[in-house]
All heavy atoms as TSV, in Angstrom:
chain	resi	resn	atom	element	x	y	z
A	1	MET	N	N	-0.954	34.094	-120.562
A	1	MET	CA	C	-1.709	33.287	-119.617
A	1	MET	C	C	-2.611	32.262	-120.326
A	1	MET	O	O	-2.577	31.099	-120.098
A	1	MET	CB	C	-2.617	34.033	-118.699
A	1	MET	CG	C	-3.429	33.283	-117.676
A	1	MET	SD	S	-4.207	34.425	-116.572
A	1	MET	CE	C	-5.117	33.222	-115.654
A	2	ILE	N	N	-3.331	32.683	-121.343
A	2	ILE	CA	C	-4.042	31.841	-122.175
A	2	ILE	C	C	-3.284	30.835	-123.019
A	2	ILE	O	O	-3.648	29.680	-123.369
A	2	ILE	CB	C	-5.054	32.606	-123.064
A	2	ILE	CG1	C	-6.136	33.353	-122.200
A	2	ILE	CG2	C	-5.787	31.757	-124.109
A	2	ILE	CD1	C	-7.084	34.163	-123.017
A	3	SER	N	N	-2.083	31.262	-123.363
A	3	SER	CA	C	-1.324	30.386	-124.174
A	3	SER	C	C	-0.768	29.095	-123.478
A	3	SER	O	O	-0.313	28.237	-124.012
A	3	SER	CB	C	-0.036	31.169	-124.777
A	3	SER	OG	O	0.667	31.576	-123.711
A	4	ASN	N	N	-0.888	29.159	-122.091
A	4	ASN	CA	C	-0.490	28.036	-121.241
A	4	ASN	C	C	-1.488	27.026	-121.109
A	4	ASN	O	O	-1.211	26.018	-120.347
A	4	ASN	CB	C	0.074	28.591	-119.977
A	4	ASN	CG	C	1.265	29.463	-120.102
A	4	ASN	OD1	O	2.127	29.285	-120.992
A	4	ASN	ND2	N	1.561	30.308	-119.202
A	5	ILE	N	N	-2.755	27.145	-121.605
A	5	ILE	CA	C	-3.786	26.285	-121.398
A	5	ILE	C	C	-3.428	24.909	-122.075
A	5	ILE	O	O	-3.602	23.990	-121.392
A	5	ILE	CB	C	-5.167	26.793	-121.824
A	5	ILE	CG1	C	-5.535	27.999	-121.074
A	5	ILE	CG2	C	-6.228	25.729	-121.964
A	5	ILE	CD1	C	-6.783	28.651	-121.551
A	6	GLY	N	N	-3.195	24.894	-123.330
A	6	GLY	CA	C	-2.927	23.635	-123.981
A	6	GLY	C	C	-4.169	22.868	-124.429
A	6	GLY	O	O	-5.293	23.295	-124.094
A	7	ILE	N	N	-4.031	21.809	-125.143
A	7	ILE	CA	C	-5.252	21.006	-125.644
A	7	ILE	C	C	-6.040	20.385	-124.559
A	7	ILE	O	O	-7.196	20.549	-124.460
A	7	ILE	CB	C	-4.661	19.918	-126.665
A	7	ILE	CG1	C	-3.999	20.586	-127.939
A	7	ILE	CG2	C	-5.841	19.009	-127.052
A	7	ILE	CD1	C	-4.861	21.525	-128.686
A	8	PRO	N	N	-5.502	19.805	-123.472
A	8	PRO	CA	C	-6.173	19.132	-122.458
A	8	PRO	C	C	-7.082	20.297	-121.729
A	8	PRO	O	O	-8.213	19.958	-121.345
A	8	PRO	CB	C	-5.277	18.403	-121.585
A	8	PRO	CG	C	-3.976	18.180	-122.398
A	8	PRO	CD	C	-3.985	19.329	-123.320
A	9	GLY	N	N	-6.462	21.284	-121.423
A	9	GLY	CA	C	-7.191	22.478	-120.783
A	9	GLY	C	C	-8.315	22.985	-121.507
A	9	GLY	O	O	-9.442	23.248	-121.011
A	10	LEU	N	N	-8.177	23.098	-122.903
A	10	LEU	CA	C	-9.264	23.543	-123.741
A	10	LEU	C	C	-10.329	22.589	-123.870
A	10	LEU	O	O	-11.445	22.983	-123.828
A	10	LEU	CB	C	-8.558	23.824	-125.217
A	10	LEU	CG	C	-9.504	24.375	-126.403
A	10	LEU	CD1	C	-10.021	25.757	-125.852
A	10	LEU	CD2	C	-8.876	24.568	-127.667
A	11	ILE	N	N	-9.895	21.201	-123.973
A	11	ILE	CA	C	-10.996	20.303	-123.939
A	11	ILE	C	C	-11.806	20.374	-122.583
A	11	ILE	O	O	-13.022	20.161	-122.587
A	11	ILE	CB	C	-10.383	18.864	-124.159
A	11	ILE	CG1	C	-9.940	18.765	-125.596
A	11	ILE	CG2	C	-11.475	17.743	-123.927
A	11	ILE	CD1	C	-9.069	17.535	-125.798
A	12	LEU	N	N	-11.138	20.530	-121.594
A	12	LEU	CA	C	-11.755	20.668	-120.183
A	12	LEU	C	C	-12.800	21.892	-120.183
A	12	LEU	O	O	-13.989	21.764	-119.695
A	12	LEU	CB	C	-10.788	20.709	-119.040
A	12	LEU	CG	C	-11.386	20.812	-117.618
A	12	LEU	CD1	C	-12.104	19.578	-117.341
A	12	LEU	CD2	C	-10.196	21.200	-116.654
A	13	VAL	N	N	-12.406	22.862	-120.641
A	13	VAL	CA	C	-13.194	24.133	-120.691
A	13	VAL	C	C	-14.483	23.906	-121.529
A	13	VAL	O	O	-15.590	24.308	-121.241
A	13	VAL	CB	C	-12.439	25.404	-121.232
A	13	VAL	CG1	C	-13.284	26.583	-121.533
A	13	VAL	CG2	C	-11.379	25.740	-120.213
A	14	LEU	N	N	-14.223	23.274	-122.729
A	14	LEU	CA	C	-15.377	23.014	-123.623
A	14	LEU	C	C	-16.321	22.024	-122.946
A	14	LEU	O	O	-17.551	22.162	-123.094
A	14	LEU	CB	C	-14.873	22.459	-124.984
A	14	LEU	CG	C	-14.161	23.415	-125.846
A	14	LEU	CD1	C	-13.617	22.684	-127.074
A	14	LEU	CD2	C	-15.072	24.528	-126.269
A	15	VAL	N	N	-15.782	21.012	-122.232
A	15	VAL	CA	C	-16.701	20.005	-121.618
A	15	VAL	C	C	-17.532	20.887	-120.446
A	15	VAL	O	O	-18.681	20.595	-120.317
A	15	VAL	CB	C	-15.967	18.862	-121.098
A	15	VAL	CG1	C	-16.702	18.030	-120.130
A	15	VAL	CG2	C	-15.490	18.061	-122.150
A	16	ILE	N	N	-16.863	21.592	-119.760
A	16	ILE	CA	C	-17.592	22.318	-118.706
A	16	ILE	C	C	-18.531	23.190	-119.327
A	16	ILE	O	O	-19.788	23.288	-118.698
A	16	ILE	CB	C	-16.517	23.253	-117.817
A	16	ILE	CG1	C	-15.787	22.267	-117.037
A	16	ILE	CG2	C	-17.276	24.201	-116.831
A	16	ILE	CD1	C	-14.453	22.852	-116.242
A	17	ALA	N	N	-18.254	24.016	-120.445
A	17	ALA	CA	C	-19.334	24.895	-121.033
A	17	ALA	C	C	-20.399	24.040	-121.517
A	17	ALA	O	O	-21.530	24.456	-121.375
A	17	ALA	CB	C	-18.565	25.527	-122.220
A	18	LEU	N	N	-20.273	22.756	-122.063
A	18	LEU	CA	C	-21.277	21.955	-122.529
A	18	LEU	C	C	-22.181	21.619	-121.372
A	18	LEU	O	O	-23.357	21.381	-121.499
A	18	LEU	CB	C	-20.635	20.676	-123.174
A	18	LEU	CG	C	-21.636	19.667	-123.933
A	18	LEU	CD1	C	-22.373	20.418	-124.867
A	18	LEU	CD2	C	-20.992	18.448	-124.328
A	19	ILE	N	N	-21.608	21.244	-120.161
A	19	ILE	CA	C	-22.390	20.895	-119.090
A	19	ILE	C	C	-23.236	21.967	-118.605
A	19	ILE	O	O	-24.469	21.828	-118.196
A	19	ILE	CB	C	-21.491	20.307	-117.851
A	19	ILE	CG1	C	-20.912	19.042	-118.364
A	19	ILE	CG2	C	-22.160	20.098	-116.624
A	19	ILE	CD1	C	-19.771	18.417	-117.420
A	20	ILE	N	N	-22.609	23.222	-118.394
A	20	ILE	CA	C	-23.432	24.354	-117.921
A	20	ILE	C	C	-24.470	24.867	-118.893
A	20	ILE	O	O	-25.504	25.078	-118.396
A	20	ILE	CB	C	-22.259	25.490	-117.731
A	20	ILE	CG1	C	-21.390	25.217	-116.464
A	20	ILE	CG2	C	-23.127	26.872	-117.332
A	20	ILE	CD1	C	-20.285	26.150	-116.266
A	21	PHE	N	N	-24.102	25.041	-120.173
A	21	PHE	CA	C	-25.113	25.714	-121.114
A	21	PHE	C	C	-25.985	24.583	-121.826
A	21	PHE	O	O	-26.940	24.960	-122.324
A	21	PHE	CB	C	-24.330	26.518	-122.148
A	21	PHE	CG	C	-23.617	27.662	-121.456
A	21	PHE	CD1	C	-22.233	27.690	-121.478
A	21	PHE	CD2	C	-24.315	28.669	-120.864
A	21	PHE	CE1	C	-21.600	28.799	-120.870
A	21	PHE	CE2	C	-23.710	29.780	-120.268
A	21	PHE	CZ	C	-22.422	29.860	-120.234
A	22	GLY	N	N	-25.439	23.345	-121.939
A	22	GLY	CA	C	-26.204	22.331	-122.713
A	22	GLY	C	C	-25.945	22.437	-124.189
A	22	GLY	O	O	-25.491	23.428	-124.721
A	23	PRO	N	N	-26.296	21.433	-124.943
A	23	PRO	CA	C	-25.993	21.258	-126.388
A	23	PRO	C	C	-26.784	22.199	-127.170
A	23	PRO	O	O	-26.413	22.579	-128.278
A	23	PRO	CB	C	-26.210	19.940	-126.723
A	23	PRO	CG	C	-27.004	19.196	-125.609
A	23	PRO	CD	C	-26.823	20.013	-124.384
A	24	SER	N	N	-27.938	22.588	-126.737
A	24	SER	CA	C	-28.842	23.501	-127.630
A	24	SER	C	C	-28.250	24.903	-127.601
A	24	SER	O	O	-28.586	25.662	-128.583
A	24	SER	CB	C	-30.247	23.398	-127.076
A	24	SER	OG	O	-30.375	23.827	-125.734
A	25	LYS	N	N	-27.786	25.365	-126.483
A	25	LYS	CA	C	-27.211	26.691	-126.330
A	25	LYS	C	C	-25.836	27.005	-126.880
A	25	LYS	O	O	-25.517	28.090	-127.226
A	25	LYS	CB	C	-27.404	27.242	-124.882
A	25	LYS	CG	C	-28.622	27.413	-124.298
A	25	LYS	CD	C	-29.182	28.773	-124.902
A	25	LYS	CE	C	-30.415	29.155	-124.173
A	25	LYS	NZ	N	-30.983	30.490	-124.633
A	26	LEU	N	N	-24.991	25.989	-126.982
A	26	LEU	CA	C	-23.680	26.284	-127.429
A	26	LEU	C	C	-23.413	26.813	-128.695
A	26	LEU	O	O	-22.764	27.742	-129.044
A	26	LEU	CB	C	-22.840	24.921	-127.230
A	26	LEU	CG	C	-22.326	24.704	-125.964
A	26	LEU	CD1	C	-21.391	23.390	-125.842
A	26	LEU	CD2	C	-21.548	25.781	-125.357
A	27	PRO	N	N	-24.249	26.274	-129.804
A	27	PRO	CA	C	-24.164	26.978	-131.053
A	27	PRO	C	C	-24.578	28.372	-131.005
A	27	PRO	O	O	-24.046	29.289	-131.847
A	27	PRO	CB	C	-25.047	26.137	-131.925
A	27	PRO	CG	C	-25.177	24.891	-131.337
A	27	PRO	CD	C	-25.129	25.097	-129.840
A	28	GLU	N	N	-25.575	28.789	-130.400
A	28	GLU	CA	C	-26.099	30.129	-130.329
A	28	GLU	C	C	-25.029	31.029	-129.621
A	28	GLU	O	O	-24.768	32.102	-129.959
A	28	GLU	CB	C	-27.303	30.175	-129.398
A	28	GLU	CG	C	-27.897	31.576	-129.231
A	28	GLU	CD	C	-29.300	31.564	-128.514
A	28	GLU	OE1	O	-29.929	30.519	-128.613
A	28	GLU	OE2	O	-29.471	32.405	-127.772
A	29	ILE	N	N	-24.312	30.532	-128.476
A	29	ILE	CA	C	-23.249	31.295	-127.822
A	29	ILE	C	C	-22.020	31.530	-128.753
A	29	ILE	O	O	-21.447	32.490	-128.696
A	29	ILE	CB	C	-22.875	30.493	-126.532
A	29	ILE	CG1	C	-23.965	30.668	-125.451
A	29	ILE	CG2	C	-21.607	31.116	-125.822
A	29	ILE	CD1	C	-23.930	29.774	-124.311
A	30	GLY	N	N	-21.713	30.334	-129.510
A	30	GLY	CA	C	-20.653	30.522	-130.433
A	30	GLY	C	C	-20.860	31.632	-131.609
A	30	GLY	O	O	-19.963	32.222	-131.890
A	31	ARG	N	N	-22.029	31.574	-131.997
A	31	ARG	CA	C	-22.431	32.489	-133.105
A	31	ARG	C	C	-22.374	33.946	-132.478
A	31	ARG	O	O	-21.866	34.826	-133.152
A	31	ARG	CB	C	-23.841	32.395	-133.685
A	31	ARG	CG	C	-23.769	31.248	-134.744
A	31	ARG	CD	C	-25.216	31.225	-135.420
A	31	ARG	NE	N	-26.251	30.700	-134.514
A	31	ARG	CZ	C	-26.581	29.601	-134.365
A	31	ARG	NH1	N	-26.062	28.666	-134.948
A	31	ARG	NH2	N	-27.600	29.225	-133.504
A	32	ALA	N	N	-22.898	34.232	-131.276
A	32	ALA	CA	C	-22.847	35.423	-130.574
A	32	ALA	C	C	-21.370	35.911	-130.374
A	32	ALA	O	O	-20.974	37.036	-130.645
A	32	ALA	CB	C	-23.572	35.465	-129.396
A	33	PHE	N	N	-20.583	35.038	-129.909
A	33	PHE	CA	C	-19.127	35.229	-129.774
A	33	PHE	C	C	-18.382	35.560	-131.083
A	33	PHE	O	O	-17.658	36.530	-131.053
A	33	PHE	CB	C	-18.478	34.059	-129.170
A	33	PHE	CG	C	-16.939	34.333	-128.717
A	33	PHE	CD1	C	-16.613	35.198	-127.714
A	33	PHE	CD2	C	-16.030	33.684	-129.350
A	33	PHE	CE1	C	-15.217	35.379	-127.384
A	33	PHE	CE2	C	-14.745	33.931	-129.154
A	33	PHE	CZ	C	-14.311	34.708	-127.997
A	34	GLY	N	N	-18.732	34.981	-132.148
A	34	GLY	CA	C	-18.176	35.186	-133.386
A	34	GLY	C	C	-18.510	36.520	-134.004
A	34	GLY	O	O	-17.727	37.282	-134.493
A	35	ARG	N	N	-19.810	36.938	-133.797
A	35	ARG	CA	C	-20.369	38.309	-134.292
A	35	ARG	C	C	-19.672	39.303	-133.411
A	35	ARG	O	O	-19.256	40.312	-133.991
A	35	ARG	CB	C	-21.825	38.349	-134.006
A	35	ARG	CG	C	-22.604	37.685	-135.148
A	35	ARG	CD	C	-24.098	38.076	-135.021
A	35	ARG	NE	N	-24.808	36.795	-135.090
A	35	ARG	CZ	C	-25.557	36.263	-134.307
A	35	ARG	NH1	N	-25.656	36.775	-133.177
A	35	ARG	NH2	N	-26.170	35.052	-134.528
A	36	THR	N	N	-19.372	39.074	-132.164
A	36	THR	CA	C	-18.729	40.089	-131.324
A	36	THR	C	C	-17.182	40.307	-131.708
A	36	THR	O	O	-16.840	41.333	-131.906
A	36	THR	CB	C	-18.841	39.620	-129.891
A	36	THR	OG1	O	-20.141	39.413	-129.362
A	36	THR	CG2	C	-18.071	40.627	-128.927
A	37	LEU	N	N	-16.611	39.239	-132.077
A	37	LEU	CA	C	-15.282	39.299	-132.482
A	37	LEU	C	C	-15.193	39.964	-133.813
A	37	LEU	O	O	-14.342	40.908	-134.026
A	37	LEU	CB	C	-14.626	37.906	-132.655
A	37	LEU	CG	C	-14.041	37.215	-131.421
A	37	LEU	CD1	C	-13.553	35.916	-131.598
A	37	LEU	CD2	C	-13.034	38.168	-130.738
A	38	THR	N	N	-16.150	39.667	-134.763
A	38	THR	CA	C	-16.026	40.342	-136.068
A	38	THR	C	C	-16.339	41.832	-135.911
A	38	THR	O	O	-15.716	42.747	-136.506
A	38	THR	CB	C	-17.176	39.773	-136.964
A	38	THR	OG1	O	-16.894	38.313	-137.059
A	38	THR	CG2	C	-17.174	40.317	-138.349
A	39	GLU	N	N	-17.190	42.215	-135.103
A	39	GLU	CA	C	-17.618	43.682	-134.809
A	39	GLU	C	C	-16.488	44.305	-134.168
A	39	GLU	O	O	-16.092	45.381	-134.584
A	39	GLU	CB	C	-18.877	43.755	-133.883
A	39	GLU	CG	C	-19.444	45.110	-133.877
A	39	GLU	CD	C	-20.711	44.991	-133.054
A	39	GLU	OE1	O	-21.580	44.124	-133.430
A	39	GLU	OE2	O	-20.893	45.994	-132.282
A	40	PHE	N	N	-15.758	43.729	-133.293
A	40	PHE	CA	C	-14.614	44.315	-132.597
A	40	PHE	C	C	-13.468	44.457	-133.543
A	40	PHE	O	O	-12.858	45.604	-133.616
A	40	PHE	CB	C	-14.038	43.401	-131.452
A	40	PHE	CG	C	-12.889	43.973	-130.830
A	40	PHE	CD1	C	-12.894	44.993	-129.944
A	40	PHE	CD2	C	-11.672	43.351	-131.101
A	40	PHE	CE1	C	-11.830	45.477	-129.324
A	40	PHE	CE2	C	-10.461	43.881	-130.398
A	40	PHE	CZ	C	-10.498	44.848	-129.603
A	41	LYS	N	N	-13.266	43.609	-134.515
A	41	LYS	CA	C	-12.177	43.688	-135.459
A	41	LYS	C	C	-12.499	44.760	-136.446
A	41	LYS	O	O	-11.523	45.537	-136.757
A	41	LYS	CB	C	-12.008	42.408	-136.334
A	41	LYS	CG	C	-11.371	41.327	-135.565
A	41	LYS	CD	C	-11.137	40.032	-136.462
A	41	LYS	CE	C	-10.535	38.926	-135.732
A	41	LYS	NZ	N	-10.459	37.732	-136.494
A	42	SER	N	N	-13.650	44.938	-136.947
A	42	SER	CA	C	-14.078	46.044	-137.854
A	42	SER	C	C	-14.013	47.274	-137.102
A	42	SER	O	O	-13.483	48.361	-137.735
A	42	SER	CB	C	-15.421	45.852	-138.347
A	42	SER	OG	O	-16.523	45.901	-137.424
A	43	ALA	N	N	-14.340	47.514	-135.773
A	43	ALA	CA	C	-14.232	48.726	-135.130
A	43	ALA	C	C	-12.765	49.139	-135.017
A	43	ALA	O	O	-12.328	50.213	-135.000
A	43	ALA	CB	C	-14.874	48.660	-133.769
A	44	ALA	N	N	-11.835	48.142	-134.701
A	44	ALA	CA	C	-10.469	48.354	-134.542
A	44	ALA	C	C	-9.891	48.779	-135.866
A	44	ALA	O	O	-9.070	49.716	-135.930
A	44	ALA	CB	C	-9.783	47.092	-133.943
A	45	LYS	N	N	-10.215	48.133	-137.008
A	45	LYS	CA	C	-9.728	48.657	-138.266
A	45	LYS	C	C	-10.172	50.045	-138.647
A	45	LYS	O	O	-9.291	50.860	-139.097
A	45	LYS	CB	C	-10.241	47.723	-139.307
A	45	LYS	CG	C	-9.545	46.298	-139.319
A	45	LYS	CD	C	-10.026	45.462	-140.553
A	45	LYS	CE	C	-9.368	44.082	-140.460
A	45	LYS	NZ	N	-9.950	43.216	-141.520
A	46	ASP	N	N	-11.470	50.264	-138.339
A	46	ASP	CA	C	-11.925	51.640	-138.541
A	46	ASP	C	C	-11.148	52.724	-137.682
A	46	ASP	O	O	-10.765	53.769	-138.146
A	46	ASP	CB	C	-13.373	51.817	-138.239
A	46	ASP	CG	C	-14.295	51.077	-139.145
A	46	ASP	OD1	O	-13.887	50.753	-140.319
A	46	ASP	OD2	O	-15.497	50.883	-138.888
A	47	LEU	N	N	-10.912	52.328	-136.462
A	47	LEU	CA	C	-10.194	53.254	-135.534
A	47	LEU	C	C	-8.801	53.497	-136.176
A	47	LEU	O	O	-8.225	54.582	-136.157
A	47	LEU	CB	C	-10.106	52.609	-134.137
A	47	LEU	CG	C	-9.542	53.534	-133.114
A	47	LEU	CD1	C	-10.332	54.753	-132.861
A	47	LEU	CD2	C	-9.360	52.730	-131.749
A	48	VAL	N	N	-8.140	52.479	-136.602
A	48	VAL	CA	C	-6.628	52.526	-137.117
A	48	VAL	C	C	-6.666	53.423	-138.341
A	48	VAL	O	O	-5.920	54.294	-138.538
A	48	VAL	CB	C	-6.149	51.248	-137.290
A	48	VAL	CG1	C	-4.775	51.299	-138.053
A	48	VAL	CG2	C	-5.835	50.594	-136.025
A	49	SER	N	N	-7.809	53.243	-139.192
A	49	SER	CA	C	-7.694	53.874	-140.466
A	49	SER	C	C	-8.077	55.333	-140.259
A	49	SER	O	O	-7.611	56.277	-140.935
A	49	SER	CB	C	-8.777	53.358	-141.408
A	49	SER	OG	O	-10.145	53.399	-140.963
A	50	ASP	N	N	-8.981	55.670	-139.249
A	50	ASP	CA	C	-9.274	57.000	-138.858
A	50	ASP	C	C	-7.933	57.774	-138.374
A	50	ASP	O	O	-7.729	58.936	-138.732
A	50	ASP	CB	C	-10.253	57.179	-137.799
A	50	ASP	CG	C	-11.646	56.858	-138.306
A	50	ASP	OD1	O	-11.934	56.846	-139.522
A	50	ASP	OD2	O	-12.585	56.619	-137.463
A	51	GLU	N	N	-7.141	57.114	-137.612
A	51	GLU	CA	C	-5.993	57.606	-137.206
A	51	GLU	C	C	-4.962	57.889	-138.338
A	51	GLU	O	O	-4.350	59.043	-138.277
A	51	GLU	CB	C	-5.204	56.843	-136.133
A	51	GLU	CG	C	-5.862	56.772	-134.629
A	51	GLU	CD	C	-5.731	58.153	-134.064
A	51	GLU	OE1	O	-4.591	58.741	-134.111
A	51	GLU	OE2	O	-6.662	58.595	-133.439
A	52	GLU	N	N	-4.932	57.013	-139.205
A	52	GLU	CA	C	-4.064	57.177	-140.371
A	52	GLU	C	C	-4.433	58.372	-141.240
A	52	GLU	O	O	-3.764	59.132	-141.703
A	52	GLU	CB	C	-3.929	55.887	-141.293
A	52	GLU	CG	C	-3.240	54.807	-140.599
A	52	GLU	CD	C	-3.213	53.540	-141.278
A	52	GLU	OE1	O	-3.952	53.362	-142.279
A	52	GLU	OE2	O	-2.580	52.586	-140.923
A	53	LYS	N	N	-5.750	58.504	-141.447
A	53	LYS	CA	C	-6.328	59.656	-142.146
A	53	LYS	C	C	-5.967	60.942	-141.452
A	53	LYS	O	O	-5.600	61.979	-142.148
A	53	LYS	CB	C	-7.819	59.473	-142.356
A	53	LYS	CG	C	-8.241	58.531	-143.367
A	53	LYS	CD	C	-9.737	58.337	-143.400
A	53	LYS	CE	C	-10.065	57.183	-144.439
A	53	LYS	NZ	N	-11.608	57.082	-144.337
A	54	LYS	N	N	-6.022	61.010	-140.153
A	54	LYS	CA	C	-5.733	62.151	-139.378
A	54	LYS	C	C	-4.268	62.547	-139.558
A	54	LYS	O	O	-4.028	63.701	-139.647
A	54	LYS	CB	C	-6.133	61.965	-137.863
A	54	LYS	CG	C	-7.520	62.053	-137.627
A	54	LYS	CD	C	-7.759	61.897	-136.110
A	54	LYS	CE	C	-9.345	61.916	-135.777
A	54	LYS	NZ	N	-9.560	61.668	-134.420
A	55	GLU	N	N	-3.542	61.505	-139.518
A	55	GLU	CA	C	-1.974	61.756	-139.728
A	55	GLU	C	C	-1.714	62.271	-141.134
A	55	GLU	O	O	-0.856	63.186	-141.246
A	55	GLU	CB	C	-1.222	60.462	-139.437
A	55	GLU	CG	C	-1.101	60.020	-138.010
A	55	GLU	CD	C	-0.358	60.965	-137.113
A	55	GLU	OE1	O	0.653	61.504	-137.665
A	55	GLU	OE2	O	-0.706	61.181	-136.046
A	56	GLU	N	N	-2.422	61.836	-142.113
A	56	GLU	CA	C	-2.241	62.386	-143.517
A	56	GLU	C	C	-2.725	63.732	-143.632
A	56	GLU	O	O	-2.213	64.579	-144.435
A	56	GLU	CB	C	-2.981	61.432	-144.484
A	56	GLU	CG	C	-2.365	60.087	-144.506
A	56	GLU	CD	C	-3.183	59.253	-145.521
A	56	GLU	OE1	O	-4.264	59.581	-145.953
A	56	GLU	OE2	O	-2.725	57.960	-145.662
A	57	GLN	N	N	-3.723	64.195	-142.841
A	57	GLN	CA	C	-4.287	65.428	-143.042
A	57	GLN	C	C	-3.472	66.501	-142.290
A	57	GLN	O	O	-3.783	67.724	-142.459
A	57	GLN	CB	C	-5.746	65.461	-142.558
A	57	GLN	CG	C	-6.665	64.720	-143.396
A	57	GLN	CD	C	-8.098	64.651	-142.833
A	57	GLN	OE1	O	-8.315	65.055	-141.872
A	57	GLN	NE2	N	-8.900	64.144	-143.586
A	58	LYS	N	N	-2.750	66.155	-141.322
A	58	LYS	CA	C	-1.897	67.182	-140.545
A	58	LYS	C	C	-0.931	67.804	-141.494
A	58	LYS	O	O	-0.259	67.307	-142.320
A	58	LYS	CB	C	-1.088	66.388	-139.402
A	58	LYS	CG	C	-1.837	66.066	-138.323
A	58	LYS	CD	C	-0.861	65.514	-137.188
A	58	LYS	CE	C	-1.642	65.172	-135.880
A	58	LYS	NZ	N	-0.664	64.667	-134.967
A	59	PRO	N	N	-0.932	69.085	-141.330
A	59	PRO	CA	C	0.083	69.935	-142.254
A	59	PRO	C	C	1.481	69.667	-141.722
A	59	PRO	O	O	1.717	69.533	-140.505
A	59	PRO	CB	C	-0.315	71.406	-141.972
A	59	PRO	CG	C	-1.120	71.305	-140.684
A	59	PRO	CD	C	-1.778	70.077	-140.534
A	60	VAL	N	N	2.320	69.692	-142.624
A	60	VAL	CA	C	3.784	69.373	-142.237
A	60	VAL	C	C	4.473	70.739	-141.933
A	60	VAL	O	O	4.360	71.664	-142.798
A	60	VAL	CB	C	4.517	68.737	-143.399
A	60	VAL	CG1	C	5.901	68.521	-143.089
A	60	VAL	CG2	C	3.956	67.330	-143.676
A	61	LEU	N	N	5.048	70.829	-140.863
A	61	LEU	CA	C	5.725	72.080	-140.423
A	61	LEU	C	C	7.121	72.029	-140.896
A	61	LEU	O	O	7.885	71.060	-140.469
A	61	LEU	CB	C	5.627	72.376	-138.910
A	61	LEU	CG	C	4.190	72.513	-138.418
A	61	LEU	CD1	C	4.139	72.647	-136.903
A	61	LEU	CD2	C	3.497	73.663	-138.942
A	62	LEU	N	N	7.550	73.050	-141.610
A	62	LEU	CA	C	8.908	72.998	-142.115
A	62	LEU	C	C	9.661	74.074	-141.216
A	62	LEU	O	O	9.205	75.069	-140.895
A	62	LEU	CB	C	9.005	73.452	-143.486
A	62	LEU	CG	C	8.305	72.437	-144.505
A	62	LEU	CD1	C	8.291	73.091	-145.927
A	62	LEU	CD2	C	8.888	71.163	-144.572
A	63	LYS	N	N	10.960	73.676	-140.816
A	63	LYS	CA	C	11.848	74.512	-140.136
A	63	LYS	C	C	12.531	75.407	-141.035
A	63	LYS	O	O	12.935	74.987	-142.044
A	63	LYS	CB	C	12.796	73.735	-139.285
A	63	LYS	CG	C	12.225	72.867	-138.124
A	63	LYS	CD	C	13.330	72.186	-137.463
A	63	LYS	CE	C	12.734	71.331	-136.223
A	63	LYS	NZ	N	13.807	70.681	-135.523
A	64	LYS	N	N	12.594	76.690	-140.660
A	64	LYS	CA	C	13.477	77.567	-141.432
A	64	LYS	C	C	14.880	77.487	-141.115
A	64	LYS	O	O	15.250	77.436	-139.829
A	64	LYS	CB	C	12.942	79.010	-141.200
A	64	LYS	CG	C	11.460	79.417	-141.683
A	64	LYS	CD	C	11.198	80.818	-141.468
A	64	LYS	CE	C	9.850	81.131	-141.991
A	64	LYS	NZ	N	9.604	82.586	-141.901
A	65	GLU	N	N	15.614	77.449	-142.044
A	65	GLU	CA	C	17.147	77.260	-141.985
A	65	GLU	C	C	17.674	78.708	-141.890
A	65	GLU	O	O	17.309	79.474	-142.647
A	65	GLU	CB	C	17.758	76.418	-142.888
A	65	GLU	CG	C	17.358	74.983	-142.876
A	65	GLU	CD	C	17.961	74.108	-143.885
A	65	GLU	OE1	O	19.188	74.463	-144.159
A	65	GLU	OE2	O	17.494	73.172	-144.368
A	66	LYS	N	N	18.613	78.874	-140.911
A	66	LYS	CA	C	19.226	80.228	-140.823
A	66	LYS	C	C	20.471	80.368	-141.709
A	66	LYS	O	O	21.113	79.606	-142.046
A	66	LYS	CB	C	19.651	80.400	-139.320
A	66	LYS	CG	C	18.468	80.482	-138.428
A	66	LYS	CD	C	19.063	80.792	-137.062
A	66	LYS	CE	C	17.841	80.973	-136.068
A	66	LYS	NZ	N	18.295	81.212	-134.725
């Protein structure tokens, strides 16, 4: 859905955000959004690495051949 916005739609969204929040608030909102994305990425990486560690720690069950 977001991939269908295009450049004109993105410019329109930015202009509307500028009108709503004003030029003084936009940098603050951008920084907060950036910090949120960074925090989300690091949490996702931690979650994936925890899952990989759990997989490595699982004992391997060997089947007995008859």
